[in-house]
VOVEX-652291 format. One line per 2 residues: their letters; for each residue x, y, z of C-alpha. Coordinates in Angstrom, 1 decimal. Layout:
REM residues N
A	X,Y,Z; ...
END
This chain:
REM residues 349
ME	-47.3,7.9,-16.6; -44.1,6.0,-17.1
KR	-43.6,4.0,-20.3; -43.4,0.6,-18.6
PK	-42.5,-2.4,-20.8; -45.5,-4.3,-22.3
NE	-43.7,-7.6,-22.8; -41.1,-9.8,-21.0
KL	-38.1,-8.7,-23.1; -35.2,-8.0,-20.9
FS	-32.2,-7.3,-23.1; -33.5,-4.1,-24.8
RN	-31.2,-1.5,-26.3; -31.5,0.7,-23.2
FV	-30.7,-2.2,-20.9; -27.6,-3.3,-22.7
LT	-26.2,0.3,-23.2; -26.9,1.2,-19.5
SL	-25.3,-2.0,-18.3; -22.2,-1.4,-20.5
ST	-22.0,2.2,-19.3; -22.2,1.0,-15.7
IT	-19.4,-1.6,-16.3; -17.1,1.1,-17.6
IF	-17.8,3.8,-15.0; -17.4,1.2,-12.2
TS	-14.1,0.1,-13.8; -12.9,3.7,-13.7
FY	-14.0,3.9,-10.1; -12.3,0.6,-9.1
FL	-9.1,1.7,-10.8; -8.8,4.4,-8.1
LV	-10.4,2.6,-5.2; -7.4,0.4,-4.2
TL	-4.7,2.7,-5.5; -5.8,5.9,-3.9
PI	-4.8,5.0,-0.3; -1.3,4.4,-1.7
YI	-1.4,7.8,-3.4; -2.6,9.5,-0.2
LK	0.3,8.0,1.7; 2.6,9.3,-1.0
LG	1.2,12.8,-0.5; 2.0,12.5,3.2
GS	-1.5,11.6,4.5; -2.2,9.4,7.5
ES	-4.5,6.4,7.9; -7.3,8.5,9.3
EI	-6.9,10.9,6.4; -7.2,8.0,4.0
GL	-10.6,7.2,5.6; -11.6,10.8,5.4
II	-10.7,11.1,1.7; -12.3,7.9,0.7
GV	-15.3,8.7,2.9; -15.9,12.3,1.6
FT	-16.5,10.8,-1.9; -19.5,8.9,-0.7
IS	-20.6,11.6,1.6; -20.8,14.0,-1.3
AV	-22.8,11.4,-3.2; -25.1,10.7,-0.3
LL	-26.0,14.4,0.2; -26.9,14.8,-3.4
RP	-28.7,11.5,-4.1; -32.1,12.5,-2.6
FI	-32.1,15.6,-4.8; -30.9,13.6,-7.7
GR	-33.7,11.1,-7.2; -36.3,13.9,-7.2
EL	-34.8,15.4,-10.3; -34.9,12.0,-12.0
DR	-38.6,12.1,-11.6; -38.9,15.7,-12.6
RG	-36.4,16.0,-15.5; -36.0,12.4,-16.7
RK	-33.3,9.8,-16.4; -31.0,10.4,-19.4
KI	-30.3,14.1,-18.7; -29.1,13.3,-15.1
LL	-27.2,10.2,-16.3; -25.4,12.3,-19.0
AG	-24.6,15.1,-16.6; -23.3,12.8,-13.9
SL	-21.1,10.9,-16.3; -19.6,14.1,-17.6
VF	-18.8,15.4,-14.1; -17.3,12.0,-13.3
LL	-15.1,12.2,-16.3; -13.9,15.8,-15.7
ST	-13.1,14.9,-12.1; -11.0,11.9,-13.1
LL	-9.0,14.1,-15.4; -8.1,16.4,-12.5
YN	-6.4,13.8,-10.3; -3.1,14.5,-12.0
YT	-3.2,18.1,-10.7; -3.7,17.2,-7.0
TS	-0.5,18.0,-5.0; -1.8,17.8,-1.4
VT	-4.3,16.0,0.8; -6.4,19.2,0.8
TL	-6.7,19.5,-3.0; -7.4,15.8,-3.2
LL	-10.1,16.1,-0.6; -11.8,18.9,-2.6
LR	-11.6,16.9,-5.8; -13.2,13.9,-4.2
VL	-16.3,16.0,-3.3; -16.8,16.8,-7.0
HG	-16.0,13.3,-8.1; -18.6,11.9,-5.6
AG	-21.2,14.3,-7.0; -20.8,12.9,-10.5
WG	-20.7,9.4,-9.2; -23.9,9.9,-7.3
AA	-25.8,11.3,-10.2; -24.7,8.8,-12.8
TT	-25.2,5.6,-10.7; -28.6,6.7,-9.3
AA	-29.8,7.5,-12.8; -28.6,4.2,-14.2
ST	-30.2,2.1,-11.5; -33.5,4.0,-11.9
LI	-33.5,3.6,-15.7; -33.0,-0.1,-15.3
AD	-35.9,-0.3,-12.8; -38.1,1.6,-15.4
IA	-37.6,-1.0,-18.1; -37.5,-4.2,-16.1
PL	-40.4,-6.5,-16.8; -42.5,-6.9,-13.7
SR	-42.3,-10.7,-13.5; -38.5,-10.6,-14.1
RG	-37.6,-7.6,-12.0; -35.3,-9.5,-9.6
EA	-33.6,-11.1,-12.6; -33.1,-7.7,-14.2
MG	-31.6,-6.2,-11.1; -29.4,-9.3,-10.7
IF	-28.0,-9.0,-14.2; -27.6,-5.3,-13.9
GM	-25.9,-5.7,-10.5; -23.4,-8.0,-12.2
AS	-22.1,-5.0,-14.2; -20.4,-3.6,-11.1
NV	-19.1,-7.0,-10.2; -17.6,-7.5,-13.7
AM	-15.7,-4.2,-13.2; -14.7,-5.3,-9.7
AF	-13.4,-8.6,-11.1; -10.6,-7.0,-13.1
GP	-10.5,-3.3,-12.3; -8.6,-3.4,-8.9
AL	-6.2,-6.1,-10.0; -5.4,-4.3,-13.3
SI	-4.9,-1.0,-11.5; -2.3,-2.4,-9.2
ML	-0.5,-4.1,-12.1; -0.5,-0.9,-14.1
LD	0.8,1.0,-11.1; 3.6,-1.5,-10.7
FS	4.8,-1.0,-14.2; 4.1,2.8,-14.6
NF	3.1,5.6,-12.3; 0.1,7.5,-11.0
PT	-0.2,10.0,-13.9; -0.6,7.0,-16.2
LF	-3.1,5.4,-13.9; -5.2,8.5,-13.7
AV	-5.1,8.9,-17.5; -6.3,5.3,-18.1
SA	-9.0,5.7,-15.5; -10.2,8.9,-17.3
SI	-10.2,7.1,-20.7; -12.4,4.4,-19.3
AL	-14.8,7.1,-17.9; -14.9,8.7,-21.4
VS	-16.1,5.3,-22.8; -18.8,5.3,-20.2
LL	-20.0,8.8,-21.2; -20.0,7.8,-24.9
LV	-22.2,4.8,-24.2; -24.8,7.0,-22.5
LP	-25.3,9.1,-25.6; -27.5,6.6,-27.6
IS	-29.7,5.8,-24.6; -33.3,6.9,-24.9
ET	-35.5,8.5,-22.2; -37.8,6.0,-20.3
IV	-40.4,8.2,-18.6; -42.7,11.1,-19.0
VH	-41.5,13.5,-16.3; -43.5,14.4,-13.2
PK	-43.1,18.1,-12.2; -44.0,17.5,-8.5
TS	-42.3,14.7,-6.7; -41.0,14.2,-3.1
LF	-37.4,14.4,-2.0; -37.5,11.1,0.0
SK	-39.4,7.9,-0.3; -41.0,6.4,2.8
EA	-41.3,3.0,0.9; -37.5,3.0,0.6
LF	-36.6,3.4,4.3; -36.6,-0.2,5.3
PS	-34.6,-1.6,2.4; -32.3,1.4,2.7
AM	-31.6,0.7,6.4; -30.6,-2.9,5.5
MF	-28.4,-1.5,2.8; -26.7,0.8,5.2
TV	-25.5,-2.0,7.5; -24.0,-3.9,4.5
SL	-22.2,-0.9,3.1; -20.9,0.2,6.5
TY	-19.0,-3.0,6.6; -18.1,-2.8,2.9
GS	-16.5,0.6,3.6; -13.9,-0.9,5.9
IV	-13.0,-3.4,3.1; -12.7,-1.0,0.2
SF	-10.9,1.7,2.1; -8.2,-0.3,3.9
LS	-7.8,-3.6,2.2; -4.8,-2.4,0.1
LF	-3.0,-1.3,3.3; -3.9,-4.6,5.1
AQ	-2.5,-6.5,2.1; 0.7,-4.6,2.2
KQ	1.1,-5.3,5.9; 0.6,-9.1,5.2
GI	3.1,-9.0,2.3; 0.5,-9.5,-0.4
TN	1.7,-7.8,-3.6; -1.6,-7.4,-5.4
PG	-4.7,-6.9,-3.2; -6.8,-6.5,-6.4
IF	-6.9,-10.3,-6.5; -9.2,-10.2,-3.5
FT	-11.7,-8.1,-5.4; -11.4,-10.5,-8.4
VF	-12.4,-13.5,-6.3; -15.1,-11.5,-4.4
AI	-16.6,-10.3,-7.7; -16.6,-13.7,-9.4
TL	-18.5,-15.0,-6.3; -21.0,-12.2,-6.5
II	-21.5,-12.7,-10.2; -22.4,-16.4,-9.7
VR	-24.6,-15.7,-6.7; -26.4,-12.7,-8.4
AL	-27.0,-14.7,-11.6; -29.1,-17.1,-9.4
AG	-30.4,-14.9,-6.7; -32.3,-12.4,-8.8
RL	-34.4,-15.0,-10.6; -34.8,-16.9,-7.3
SD	-36.2,-13.8,-5.6; -38.8,-13.5,-8.4
IK	-39.9,-17.1,-7.8; -39.6,-17.5,-4.0
GR	-39.9,-13.9,-2.8; -37.4,-11.2,-1.7
NY	-37.1,-12.3,1.9; -36.0,-15.8,0.9
VI	-32.9,-14.4,-0.7; -32.0,-11.3,1.5
VP	-31.5,-13.0,4.8; -28.8,-15.7,4.1
GL	-26.0,-13.2,3.5; -27.5,-9.7,3.5
IL	-24.9,-9.0,0.7; -27.5,-9.4,-2.0
IT	-28.0,-5.8,-3.0; -29.8,-7.2,-6.0
SL	-32.8,-8.5,-3.9; -32.8,-5.5,-1.7
MA	-33.1,-3.3,-4.7; -35.8,-5.4,-6.2
LL	-37.7,-5.2,-2.8; -37.3,-1.4,-3.0
VD	-38.8,-1.3,-6.6; -41.6,-3.5,-5.5
RA	-42.6,-1.1,-2.8; -42.1,2.2,-4.7
TE	-44.8,3.8,-6.9; -44.0,4.5,-10.5
RT	-44.3,8.2,-9.8; -41.7,8.2,-7.1
LG	-39.2,5.6,-8.3; -36.4,8.1,-8.8
AA	-36.8,9.4,-5.2; -36.9,5.8,-3.9
MG	-33.7,4.9,-5.8; -32.1,8.1,-4.5
TF	-32.9,7.2,-0.9; -31.6,3.7,-1.4
TA	-28.4,4.6,-3.1; -27.8,7.4,-0.5
AF	-28.0,4.8,2.2; -25.3,2.7,0.4
DL	-23.0,5.7,0.1; -23.7,6.9,3.6
GI	-22.6,3.4,4.9; -19.4,3.4,2.9
GA	-18.6,7.0,3.9; -19.3,6.4,7.6
GS	-17.5,3.1,7.5; -14.4,4.6,6.0
IV	-14.3,7.5,8.5; -15.4,5.8,11.7
LG	-13.7,2.5,11.1; -10.6,4.3,10.0
IV	-10.4,5.9,13.4; -10.9,2.4,15.0
LQ	-8.0,1.1,12.8; -5.6,3.9,13.8
FY	-6.1,3.2,17.6; -6.9,-0.5,17.7
GF	-5.6,-2.2,14.5; -7.0,-4.3,11.7
SI	-8.3,-7.2,13.8; -10.6,-5.1,16.0
MY	-11.7,-3.1,13.0; -12.8,-6.1,10.9
LL	-14.3,-7.9,13.9; -16.5,-4.8,14.5
SG	-17.4,-4.8,10.8; -18.6,-8.3,11.0
LI	-20.8,-7.6,14.0; -22.4,-4.6,12.2
VL	-23.6,-6.7,9.3; -24.8,-9.4,11.6
SG	-26.9,-6.9,13.5; -28.4,-5.9,10.1
AV	-29.5,-9.5,9.5; -31.0,-9.7,13.0
LF	-32.9,-6.4,12.4; -34.3,-7.7,9.1
LA	-35.6,-10.9,10.7; -37.1,-8.9,13.6
MN	-38.8,-6.4,11.4; -39.9,-9.1,8.9
DK	-41.7,-11.0,11.7; -43.2,-7.8,13.1
KG	-44.6,-6.4,9.9; -45.1,-9.7,8.1
M	-43.1,-8.6,5.1
END
């Protein structure tokens, strides 16, 4: 059985180290997120190719996440977290050697694999050690790790690019990824492994479907916001991510604990952007034996949404422009909220 915590302590050594490692790996990720479309244009890529290259990163992760989830239950959390962080670091170091859209596309496949392994393992590890009565709060605080990175990563990357060049940007991103890897080393294992576990988790399907509608819309933002900002004459689109992240930090600080007190549904519906509460709902439904598989299914849905959103909405952008693309994005997430309410009434969740 898993070594579940026996008390209400939240800020354990593992929790702090995993959160700090997550902040740094997300910072490295965000350094490339808003600058990569500019780099792709520099290489001669088109808007649809930008969507493809951004999307293939998440498609790589989504194809691996179910297998990663199963291996988390079979081999333990730390081994997968360490391997994923190492692959992520090595991939980041290779960006300076991409000279065409094709080589960049291939590198993004490898980079996405490392990302998928590291982030799935980190989320599962946090779910392991979260006290039962403070699970929503734990997920909320951990979720803020990515928001902290979003608050300054994109803006700093644009500023760095303004004063330097892409080789310097890639080097800084790799250095941050190295810090993330070093923070993983002292983390201790949280479970006794289970040799036989499933690839997918049925309990995760409903929360994952909701997550898909959110990330589908999010894919259109992260992939094309820098181009939209340039078109509008905005010099640093990273400021958008800063404001967005600060808002999420404030909301997540309250939403996680609120979902513990009032229930998951009370928090999920108002915006359907609260990944914190969706993840807590997922952990509520999953068994201890299949938590890795459940987290793999959930994070795969997140990646699939971003990947599909980047590719499909990139095509919409090329033919119909930004206004239609973002209108369609809004309708998608609205449909997710309607679906949640309908299923909630039907199943009494």
